[in-house]
Each structure stands twice: as structure tokens, then as C-alpha cells.
VMD Tcl script that draws the C-alpha trace (Angstrom):
set ca {
  {84.59 127.38 35.83}
  {85.38 130.81 37.27}
  {83.94 132.65 34.24}
  {80.79 132.57 32.12}
  {77.10 131.80 32.64}
  {76.78 129.59 35.71}
  {74.06 127.21 34.53}
  {75.89 126.63 31.26}
  {79.20 125.99 33.04}
  {77.56 123.51 35.39}
  {75.62 121.81 32.63}
  {78.64 121.48 30.34}
  {80.61 119.93 33.21}
  {77.66 117.82 34.43}
  {76.72 116.20 31.10}
  {79.96 114.25 30.52}
  {79.86 113.13 34.16}
  {76.27 111.88 33.91}
  {76.96 110.13 30.61}
  {80.07 108.68 32.20}
  {78.02 107.56 35.19}
  {75.53 105.95 32.81}
  {78.30 103.93 31.21}
  {79.72 103.17 34.66}
  {76.30 101.82 35.61}
  {76.08 99.88 32.36}
  {79.59 98.62 33.08}
  {78.51 97.37 36.52}
  {75.11 96.18 35.33}
  {76.51 93.96 32.57}
  {77.62 91.39 35.15}
  {74.17 91.34 36.77}
  {72.20 91.13 33.50}
  {74.29 88.36 31.97}
  {74.69 86.38 35.18}
  {71.02 86.82 36.17}
  {69.71 85.64 32.80}
  {72.21 82.92 31.91}
  {73.40 81.54 35.26}
  {70.44 82.08 37.63}
  {69.00 84.16 40.43}
  {71.43 82.66 42.96}
  {74.37 83.91 40.90}
  {72.62 87.28 40.50}
  {72.30 87.58 44.28}
  {75.96 86.54 44.66}
  {77.34 89.39 42.51}
  {75.10 91.92 44.25}
  {73.59 91.85 47.72}
  {76.14 91.59 50.51}
  {79.02 91.39 48.01}
  {78.18 94.73 46.44}
  {77.57 96.33 49.81}
  {80.96 95.32 51.21}
  {82.76 96.37 48.03}
  {81.01 99.75 48.23}
  {82.12 100.11 51.85}
  {85.83 99.79 51.09}
  {85.88 101.49 47.68}
  {83.65 104.29 48.98}
  {86.02 105.02 51.85}
  {88.98 105.38 49.50}
  {87.02 107.45 46.98}
  {85.99 109.80 49.77}
  {89.57 110.01 51.03}
  {90.82 110.74 47.51}
  {88.23 113.51 47.12}
  {90.52 115.57 49.36}
  {93.01 115.61 46.46}
  {90.24 116.62 44.04}
  {89.27 119.60 46.21}
  {92.86 120.77 46.70}
  {93.65 120.41 42.98}
  {90.56 122.44 42.03}
  {91.53 125.19 44.49}
  {95.19 125.31 43.39}
  {94.15 125.32 39.74}
  {91.70 128.18 40.34}
  {94.40 130.12 42.21}
  {97.10 129.24 39.60}
  {99.46 127.83 42.26}
  {101.48 125.60 39.94}
  {103.99 124.05 42.35}
  {101.29 123.08 44.85}
  {99.19 121.69 42.01}
  {102.00 119.42 40.82}
  {102.77 118.07 44.27}
  {99.11 117.39 45.02}
  {98.61 115.49 41.75}
  {101.55 113.17 42.38}
  {100.70 112.68 46.05}
  {97.14 111.78 45.02}
  {98.34 109.10 42.59}
  {100.71 107.71 45.26}
  {97.72 107.51 47.58}
  {95.87 105.48 44.93}
  {98.71 102.97 44.69}
  {99.12 102.59 48.45}
  {95.38 102.43 49.05}
  {95.01 99.74 46.39}
  {97.56 97.48 48.07}
  {95.82 97.84 51.43}
  {92.32 97.25 50.05}
  {93.46 94.22 48.08}
  {94.84 92.57 51.22}
  {91.78 93.46 53.31}
  {89.28 92.32 50.68}
  {90.98 88.99 49.98}
  {91.25 88.14 53.66}
  {87.89 89.37 54.92}
  {85.64 88.16 52.08}
  {84.29 84.95 53.69}
  {84.28 86.42 57.21}
  {82.22 89.47 56.26}
  {79.79 87.57 54.03}
  {79.17 85.04 56.80}
  {78.70 87.77 59.40}
  {76.12 89.48 57.14}
  {74.04 86.30 57.02}
  {74.56 85.62 53.31}
  {72.26 82.73 52.28}
  {74.09 79.40 52.05}
  {73.03 78.79 48.44}
  {74.97 81.86 47.22}
  {77.86 81.91 49.71}
  {80.50 80.15 47.57}
  {79.80 82.25 44.48}
  {79.78 85.46 46.54}
  {83.22 84.70 48.04}
  {84.60 83.85 44.60}
  {83.35 87.08 43.03}
  {84.56 89.25 45.90}
  {88.07 87.76 45.95}
  {88.49 88.16 42.19}
  {87.26 91.76 42.42}
  {89.74 92.71 45.17}
  {92.60 90.93 43.41}
  {92.26 93.61 40.72}
  {91.36 96.59 42.90}
  {94.56 98.64 42.38}
  {93.67 99.67 38.79}
  {90.18 100.57 40.01}
  {91.53 103.02 42.58}
  {94.06 104.51 40.17}
  {91.29 105.12 37.65}
  {89.16 106.83 40.32}
  {91.95 109.13 41.48}
  {92.97 109.90 37.88}
  {89.41 110.71 36.82}
  {89.05 112.89 39.92}
  {92.19 114.84 38.98}
  {90.92 115.48 35.45}
  {87.54 116.64 36.73}
  {89.17 118.94 39.28}
  {90.95 120.57 36.35}
  {87.60 121.07 34.63}
  {87.91 118.12 32.22}
  {84.95 115.77 32.51}
  {85.12 114.69 28.83}
  {88.10 112.34 28.86}
  {86.93 110.28 31.87}
  {83.73 109.78 29.85}
  {85.69 108.51 26.85}
  {87.53 106.01 29.04}
  {84.30 104.74 30.60}
  {82.63 104.23 27.23}
  {85.55 102.19 25.94}
  {85.85 100.08 29.08}
  {82.09 99.58 29.36}
  {81.98 97.85 26.00}
  {85.13 95.90 26.88}
  {83.41 94.64 30.04}
  {80.28 93.59 28.15}
  {82.35 91.78 25.52}
  {84.45 90.02 28.15}
  {81.29 89.06 30.11}
  {79.89 87.44 26.99}
  {83.19 85.62 26.39}
  {83.80 84.34 29.92}
  {80.22 83.71 31.10}
  {78.40 82.67 27.92}
  {81.30 81.41 25.81}
  {83.55 79.75 28.40}
  {80.76 79.04 30.96}
  {82.83 80.40 33.84}
  {79.80 81.70 35.77}
  {80.37 84.21 38.56}
  {84.16 83.86 38.27}
  {83.96 84.88 34.61}
  {81.99 88.01 35.49}
  {84.60 88.94 38.10}
  {87.51 88.43 35.71}
  {85.76 90.53 33.04}
  {85.32 93.34 35.56}
  {88.93 93.52 36.71}
  {90.33 93.30 33.16}
  {88.09 96.20 32.13}
  {89.25 98.20 35.15}
  {92.85 97.59 34.13}
  {92.13 99.05 30.69}
  {90.45 102.10 32.24}
  {93.43 102.64 34.55}
  {95.95 102.56 31.69}
  {93.88 104.97 29.61}
  {93.39 107.55 32.37}
  {97.07 107.51 33.37}
  {98.08 108.03 29.74}
  {95.77 111.05 29.54}
  {97.37 112.53 32.66}
  {100.89 111.85 31.40}
  {100.14 113.70 28.15}
  {98.43 116.81 29.55}
  {99.31 119.91 27.52}
  {99.64 122.16 30.59}
  {102.93 121.18 32.21}
  {101.74 122.02 35.74}
  {98.88 119.52 35.30}
  {100.94 116.69 33.80}
  {101.66 113.41 35.57}
  {105.33 112.40 35.67}
  {105.73 108.75 36.79}
  {109.15 109.45 38.35}
  {107.58 112.09 40.63}
  {104.91 109.80 42.10}
  {105.58 109.91 45.82}
  {104.08 111.23 49.04}
  {104.70 114.87 49.88}
  {103.80 114.91 53.58}
  {102.58 118.51 53.61}
  {100.11 117.92 50.78}
  {99.21 114.44 51.99}
  {98.18 116.04 55.28}
  {95.98 118.54 53.45}
  {94.39 115.79 51.37}
  {93.65 113.71 54.46}
  {92.24 116.68 56.39}
  {89.60 117.16 53.71}
  {89.28 113.62 52.39}
  {89.22 111.61 55.61}
  {85.88 113.05 56.81}
  {84.46 112.39 53.33}
  {85.81 108.83 53.43}
  {84.38 108.25 56.90}
  {81.07 109.71 55.72}
  {80.97 107.30 52.79}
  {81.92 104.43 55.10}
  {79.15 105.30 57.51}
  {76.67 105.21 54.67}
  {78.03 101.81 53.69}
  {78.09 100.47 57.27}
  {74.43 101.38 57.69}
  {73.78 99.72 54.31}
  {75.62 96.61 55.53}
  {73.19 96.46 58.48}
  {70.26 96.95 56.12}
  {71.63 94.28 53.77}
  {71.92 91.89 56.72}
  {68.26 92.58 57.53}
  {67.24 92.06 53.89}
  {69.13 88.75 53.85}
  {66.68 87.45 56.47}
  {63.85 87.66 53.89}
  {65.47 85.02 51.63}
  {67.01 84.75 48.16}
  {64.08 86.29 46.26}
  {64.34 89.47 48.30}
  {68.14 89.57 48.05}
  {67.89 89.22 44.27}
  {65.13 91.87 44.10}
  {67.20 94.27 46.20}
  {70.20 93.64 43.93}
  {68.14 94.51 40.85}
  {66.52 97.51 42.53}
  {70.03 98.74 43.29}
  {70.62 99.05 39.54}
  {67.48 101.18 39.17}
  {68.40 103.16 42.25}
  {71.80 103.90 40.74}
  {70.19 105.95 37.98}
  {69.24 108.48 40.64}
  {72.52 108.19 42.54}
  {74.68 108.65 39.48}
  {72.65 111.74 38.56}
  {72.73 113.39 41.97}
  {76.39 112.42 42.43}
  {77.23 114.07 39.10}
  {75.63 117.27 40.37}
  {77.62 116.87 43.59}
  {80.91 116.49 41.70}
  {80.04 119.46 39.50}
  {79.28 121.79 42.43}
  {82.36 120.63 44.36}
  {84.62 121.46 41.42}
  {82.76 124.70 40.71}
  {83.04 125.86 44.32}
  {86.66 124.69 44.63}
  {87.85 126.66 41.61}
  {85.84 129.77 42.54}
  {87.01 129.58 46.15}
  {90.59 129.49 44.89}
  {89.82 132.47 42.64}
  {88.14 134.35 45.56}
  {84.76 134.63 43.78}
  {82.46 134.11 46.75}
  {79.24 135.57 45.36}
  {79.59 133.27 42.36}
  {79.84 130.31 44.76}
  {76.46 131.10 46.34}
  {74.78 131.67 43.00}
  {76.21 128.42 41.70}
  {74.80 126.47 44.64}
  {71.30 127.86 44.02}
  {71.46 127.03 40.31}
  {72.78 123.51 40.93}
  {70.08 122.83 43.51}
  {67.33 123.83 41.08}
  {68.77 121.67 38.30}
  {69.05 118.66 40.62}
  {65.44 118.99 41.82}
  {64.15 118.97 38.24}
  {66.24 115.92 37.34}
  {65.11 114.08 40.48}
  {61.43 114.62 39.65}
  {61.92 113.06 36.20}
  {63.81 110.04 37.59}
  {61.27 109.41 40.36}
  {58.35 109.33 37.94}
  {60.20 107.15 35.41}
  {61.26 104.67 38.12}
  {57.68 104.01 39.16}
  {56.25 103.91 35.62}
  {58.92 101.67 34.06}
  {60.10 99.79 37.17}
  {58.60 96.40 36.33}
  {59.97 96.49 32.78}
  {63.47 97.13 34.10}
  {63.17 94.39 36.71}
  {62.33 91.85 34.01}
  {65.53 92.69 32.14}
  {67.48 91.10 34.99}
  {65.28 88.22 36.07}
  {61.68 87.24 35.32}
  {61.10 85.18 38.47}
  {57.62 86.20 39.79}
  {58.82 86.33 43.39}
  {61.71 88.64 42.51}
  {59.42 90.91 40.45}
  {56.83 91.17 43.23}
  {59.32 92.18 45.90}
  {61.12 94.55 43.55}
  {57.91 96.46 42.80}
  {57.14 96.84 46.51}
  {60.54 98.50 46.95}
  {60.11 100.72 43.88}
  {56.72 102.02 45.04}
  {58.23 102.97 48.41}
  {61.59 104.69 47.82}
  {61.84 106.48 44.40}
  {58.83 108.79 45.04}
  {60.83 110.17 47.99}
  {64.21 110.64 46.28}
  {63.73 114.41 46.51}
  {64.37 114.28 50.25}
  {68.07 113.53 49.60}
  {69.01 116.35 47.21}
  {70.11 118.95 49.76}
  {72.56 116.52 51.35}
  {74.49 115.92 48.12}
  {74.45 119.47 46.74}
  {75.15 121.36 49.96}
  {77.70 118.82 51.19}
  {79.48 119.03 47.82}
  {79.55 122.83 48.00}
  {80.89 122.83 51.56}
  {83.56 120.29 50.67}
  {84.65 122.46 47.75}
  {85.76 125.09 50.25}
  {87.48 122.51 52.44}
  {84.71 122.30 55.07}
  {84.47 118.54 55.59}
  {84.25 117.72 59.31}
  {80.88 119.28 60.17}
  {79.10 117.82 57.11}
  {80.52 114.43 58.08}
  {79.16 114.75 61.63}
  {75.72 115.82 60.39}
  {75.63 112.85 58.04}
  {76.81 110.46 60.73}
  {74.08 111.50 63.13}
  {71.25 112.32 60.75}
  {71.66 109.42 58.33}
  {73.72 106.64 59.84}
  {72.84 106.71 63.53}
  {69.16 107.44 62.94}
  {69.00 104.72 60.27}
  {70.43 102.14 62.66}
  {67.98 103.22 65.36}
  {65.16 102.65 62.88}
  {66.43 99.20 61.87}
  {66.87 97.99 65.45}
  {63.69 99.48 66.93}
  {61.01 99.88 64.26}
  {61.74 97.01 61.87}
  {61.36 94.27 64.54}
  {57.87 95.64 65.27}
  {56.83 95.48 61.60}
  {59.07 93.06 59.76}
  {58.36 93.96 56.12}
  {60.55 95.06 53.25}
  {58.70 98.40 53.13}
  {59.59 99.13 56.74}
  {63.25 98.37 56.06}
  {63.59 100.60 52.99}
  {61.64 103.50 54.57}
  {64.75 104.03 56.68}
  {66.26 105.79 53.66}
  {63.79 108.67 53.00}
  {63.15 109.25 56.70}
  {66.83 109.79 57.48}
  {67.36 111.81 54.29}
  {64.62 114.22 55.34}
  {66.13 114.84 58.78}
  {69.67 115.30 57.43}
  {68.59 117.59 54.56}
  {66.91 119.89 57.07}
  {70.14 120.00 59.10}
  {72.19 120.87 56.01}
  {69.83 123.69 55.03}
  {70.12 125.22 58.50}
  {73.92 124.88 58.53}
  {74.34 126.29 55.04}
  {72.22 129.37 55.79}
  {73.24 130.09 59.38}
  {76.42 128.06 60.02}
  {79.09 130.68 59.19}
  {80.99 128.09 57.15}
  {82.30 130.47 54.48}
  {83.82 132.90 56.99}
  {85.59 130.04 58.79}
  {87.01 128.59 55.57}
  {88.19 132.02 54.42}
  {89.84 132.64 57.78}
  {91.61 129.27 57.51}
  {92.82 130.23 54.02}
  {94.05 133.63 55.19}
  {91.36 135.59 53.33}
  {90.29 138.85 54.98}
  {86.73 140.00 55.63}
  {87.27 142.79 53.11}
  {88.06 140.28 50.39}
  {84.93 138.27 51.23}
  {82.77 141.40 51.06}
  {84.36 142.47 47.79}
}
mol new
graphics top color blue
foreach p $ca { graphics top sphere $p radius 0.5 }
foreach p [lrange $ca 0 end-1] q [lrange $ca 1 end] { graphics top cylinder $p $q radius 0.2 }
display resetview
């Protein structure tokens, strides 16, 4: 990604990611569609709602932490530092294994405690605990897939993670049909289908890494271990990203707890809206991954003017895509809602949410694109602090002060665009006037003359 026309490079990298995200969404949505239509709205709420929020909290933290490996691999690959590249790849995979063991233990133990603390309705509590415990029992392959896909993307390969997702998506759908419709296993069947599909995706991605043509990029199972020097570098970049993701999720946990007070119809509607919402998130996240990799490789290759031009191009592309998604969400929202559940109460609440949030998606773009660009250079702490204050803290203030005064679903979900607007403004100011590139170059031992050149 250090050569060629920028918009073409970004688009060629972005398209497999977005198609992969689509299949990832289809992969995750299969449980909700089949359970919602053939088991009931209570089961639908059980596999989403508080369950999905808590899973996102833990998985999101690890994914953010592992992004430190992605950034370092992209930089070492761009700079052609082969030894450092090898050690970072194997340390990253070791981190996936260790993180999976920890998350499995935490998820299995905390499932009923967290769901109870979040005020999960009694009529979905048992199914929610069952689904969550099954999910975390198979979380290690999930994390290994995520770290493996991140390594491939850092090397500029977004095609093979797409292939894996397509295969595993159809496996998940087939297994859902078998366990839920054929064997009548309900929520447990959906959970088992998910973890078996994740196991297949893990095996595929590790095989791709083990058979890489470039020796410096290849995964050697015998070399999987922690190298403390490179682990430290991964954590320095990844920990702020992991904390940032966790803060998003913690604020979402609070919001989910508030939504739970509206009853099962609203919990089910919020679960379904989350599937629509993910169309935007998977798109903007794909742009974020693309610009992080683009900036990482060009930072390693010392092409600083190309970094700035790439950010401008990526921002323009993301704005156009967001406009299309926002319009489509409002126009086709009710049709999509009915795919999951045709209960009139669920449909009514879902449409109230759709008319409030998607028209304001545009207020988030700068956060994802600029944060991704900054992280590509290794600047992770300041973006994390801006996100913590602008999104998470402000969102909690809104929930605890404004929502009690006007207890409606619209008031709750408005917390998203309001905090996005404030944080986007902060990122624009920091990107233009924050001196981030000079600091990152100084940390990397790059002189002012090299930056100017």
C-alpha cells in the first residue's frame, strides 16, 4: 500500500473487508433470524440484548489489544524489518491463545452475575445464561481467528480472511438449521452452531498463515511464544485501543440496562436494530482498518505526505458510504425488522429507533477514520482519552441526568449522535493542530529533515 493510486489502493483493500464484514454480520445474524422466527421473541432477546453487549465488551477489549500487533506488523512490513516482523507475528498469536483462556474463564463465571446486574428480564434470563456460557466455552478459536485475520490484513491481504468468513458463514447457517430447527435445541443449538463455525474459521486462518509464501510472514507453530520486547510494543499500542473499545462497551452496558427497563418488546427491538446498525458499523470499521493499515505501512516506509493524502481520500469515501446507508436504513427499516420478528410491538419500537439514529450516523465518521490513522502511526493514548471523555463519560452523564427527565427510547438512543458529534470535533482539532506526526516520528527516531522530505 506504499505505491500506486491512493483511492484504488484503499478501495481494493476495503472491498474484501466490507464483504467479509457482511458475511460476519450474516454469520452473527443467522442465530437471531432463526431463533427469532422459530423459537420466539424471548429467545431472540436472549441471544442479543445484554448477552450481546457483554460479549462485545470482552471480545472488543481483546480485539483492541490485538490491534497493537496489527499496527506493528504493518509498520515492520512496510520497513522490511524481517526479524521484527516474525517475532511480532508469533507473539500476537501467543497473545490470542492466552487471551482466549482468560476470557473463557471470565465469561463462564460472570455470565449469570452480569446478566442479573444488567436487569435482564426474568423471562429470558435462563436462555441468556445458556447462550453466553456456550459462547465463551468456544471463545479461544474466535480470538485466534481475529488475531490471524488482523495479521493477514496488516500484510495487505484482505482477500483470504474474506474467503474464510464466507465458508464459515454458510457453515453457521447450516448448523443453525440443524440444531435449532432439526434437533429443536433452541438457544443452546444456536450457541453450539456459533462456536463450531468459529472453530472452522480458526483452523482455516491458521493454515493460511502457516503456508504463507514469504518466509518472514509465515507462522511456525513451534515459534509461538511471547517475546517480551515485542509484547511490550503490542501492549503500548493495543492497550489504549482495548480500553477504548471497553469504554464503548461499558457505556453500552449502561444503555442496555436502561433499555431493559422498557420491557421485552424494547429489548427485542433493540436487538434487531443492532443488526441494522451493524451495516453501518461494519462499513465504517472497514474504512478504519483500511486507513490503519495504509498509514502503518506508509509510516514504516517514511512516506508522510502519502499518509495525509490517504486520510483525506478515506474520509471522503466514508462520508459517501455513510449517506447511502443512512438513507437505506430509514427507507427499508421496517422491512428488515420484519425479517426477524413480526410482533407489532417490536416493529413499532424498532422504527422509533431507526428514525432517530441512522440519519445522524455521519457524526461518527471522523472518530473512526482519524483514530484509525493516528493508531497506524502508533499514537494510541491521546485518541483513547478523547474517546473516553467525549463518548463514554458524556454518554453516561446523558443517561443519568437527561433520560430520567424524559424516559423514552428516543432520549436513550440520542446519547449516541450527541456524543459522536462532540468527539468528532475533538478529533478534527487534534488531527489538524495536535502535532501527532512529529511526536510519533521523534519516538521512531525519524529526523525533521526526513519528515519534510
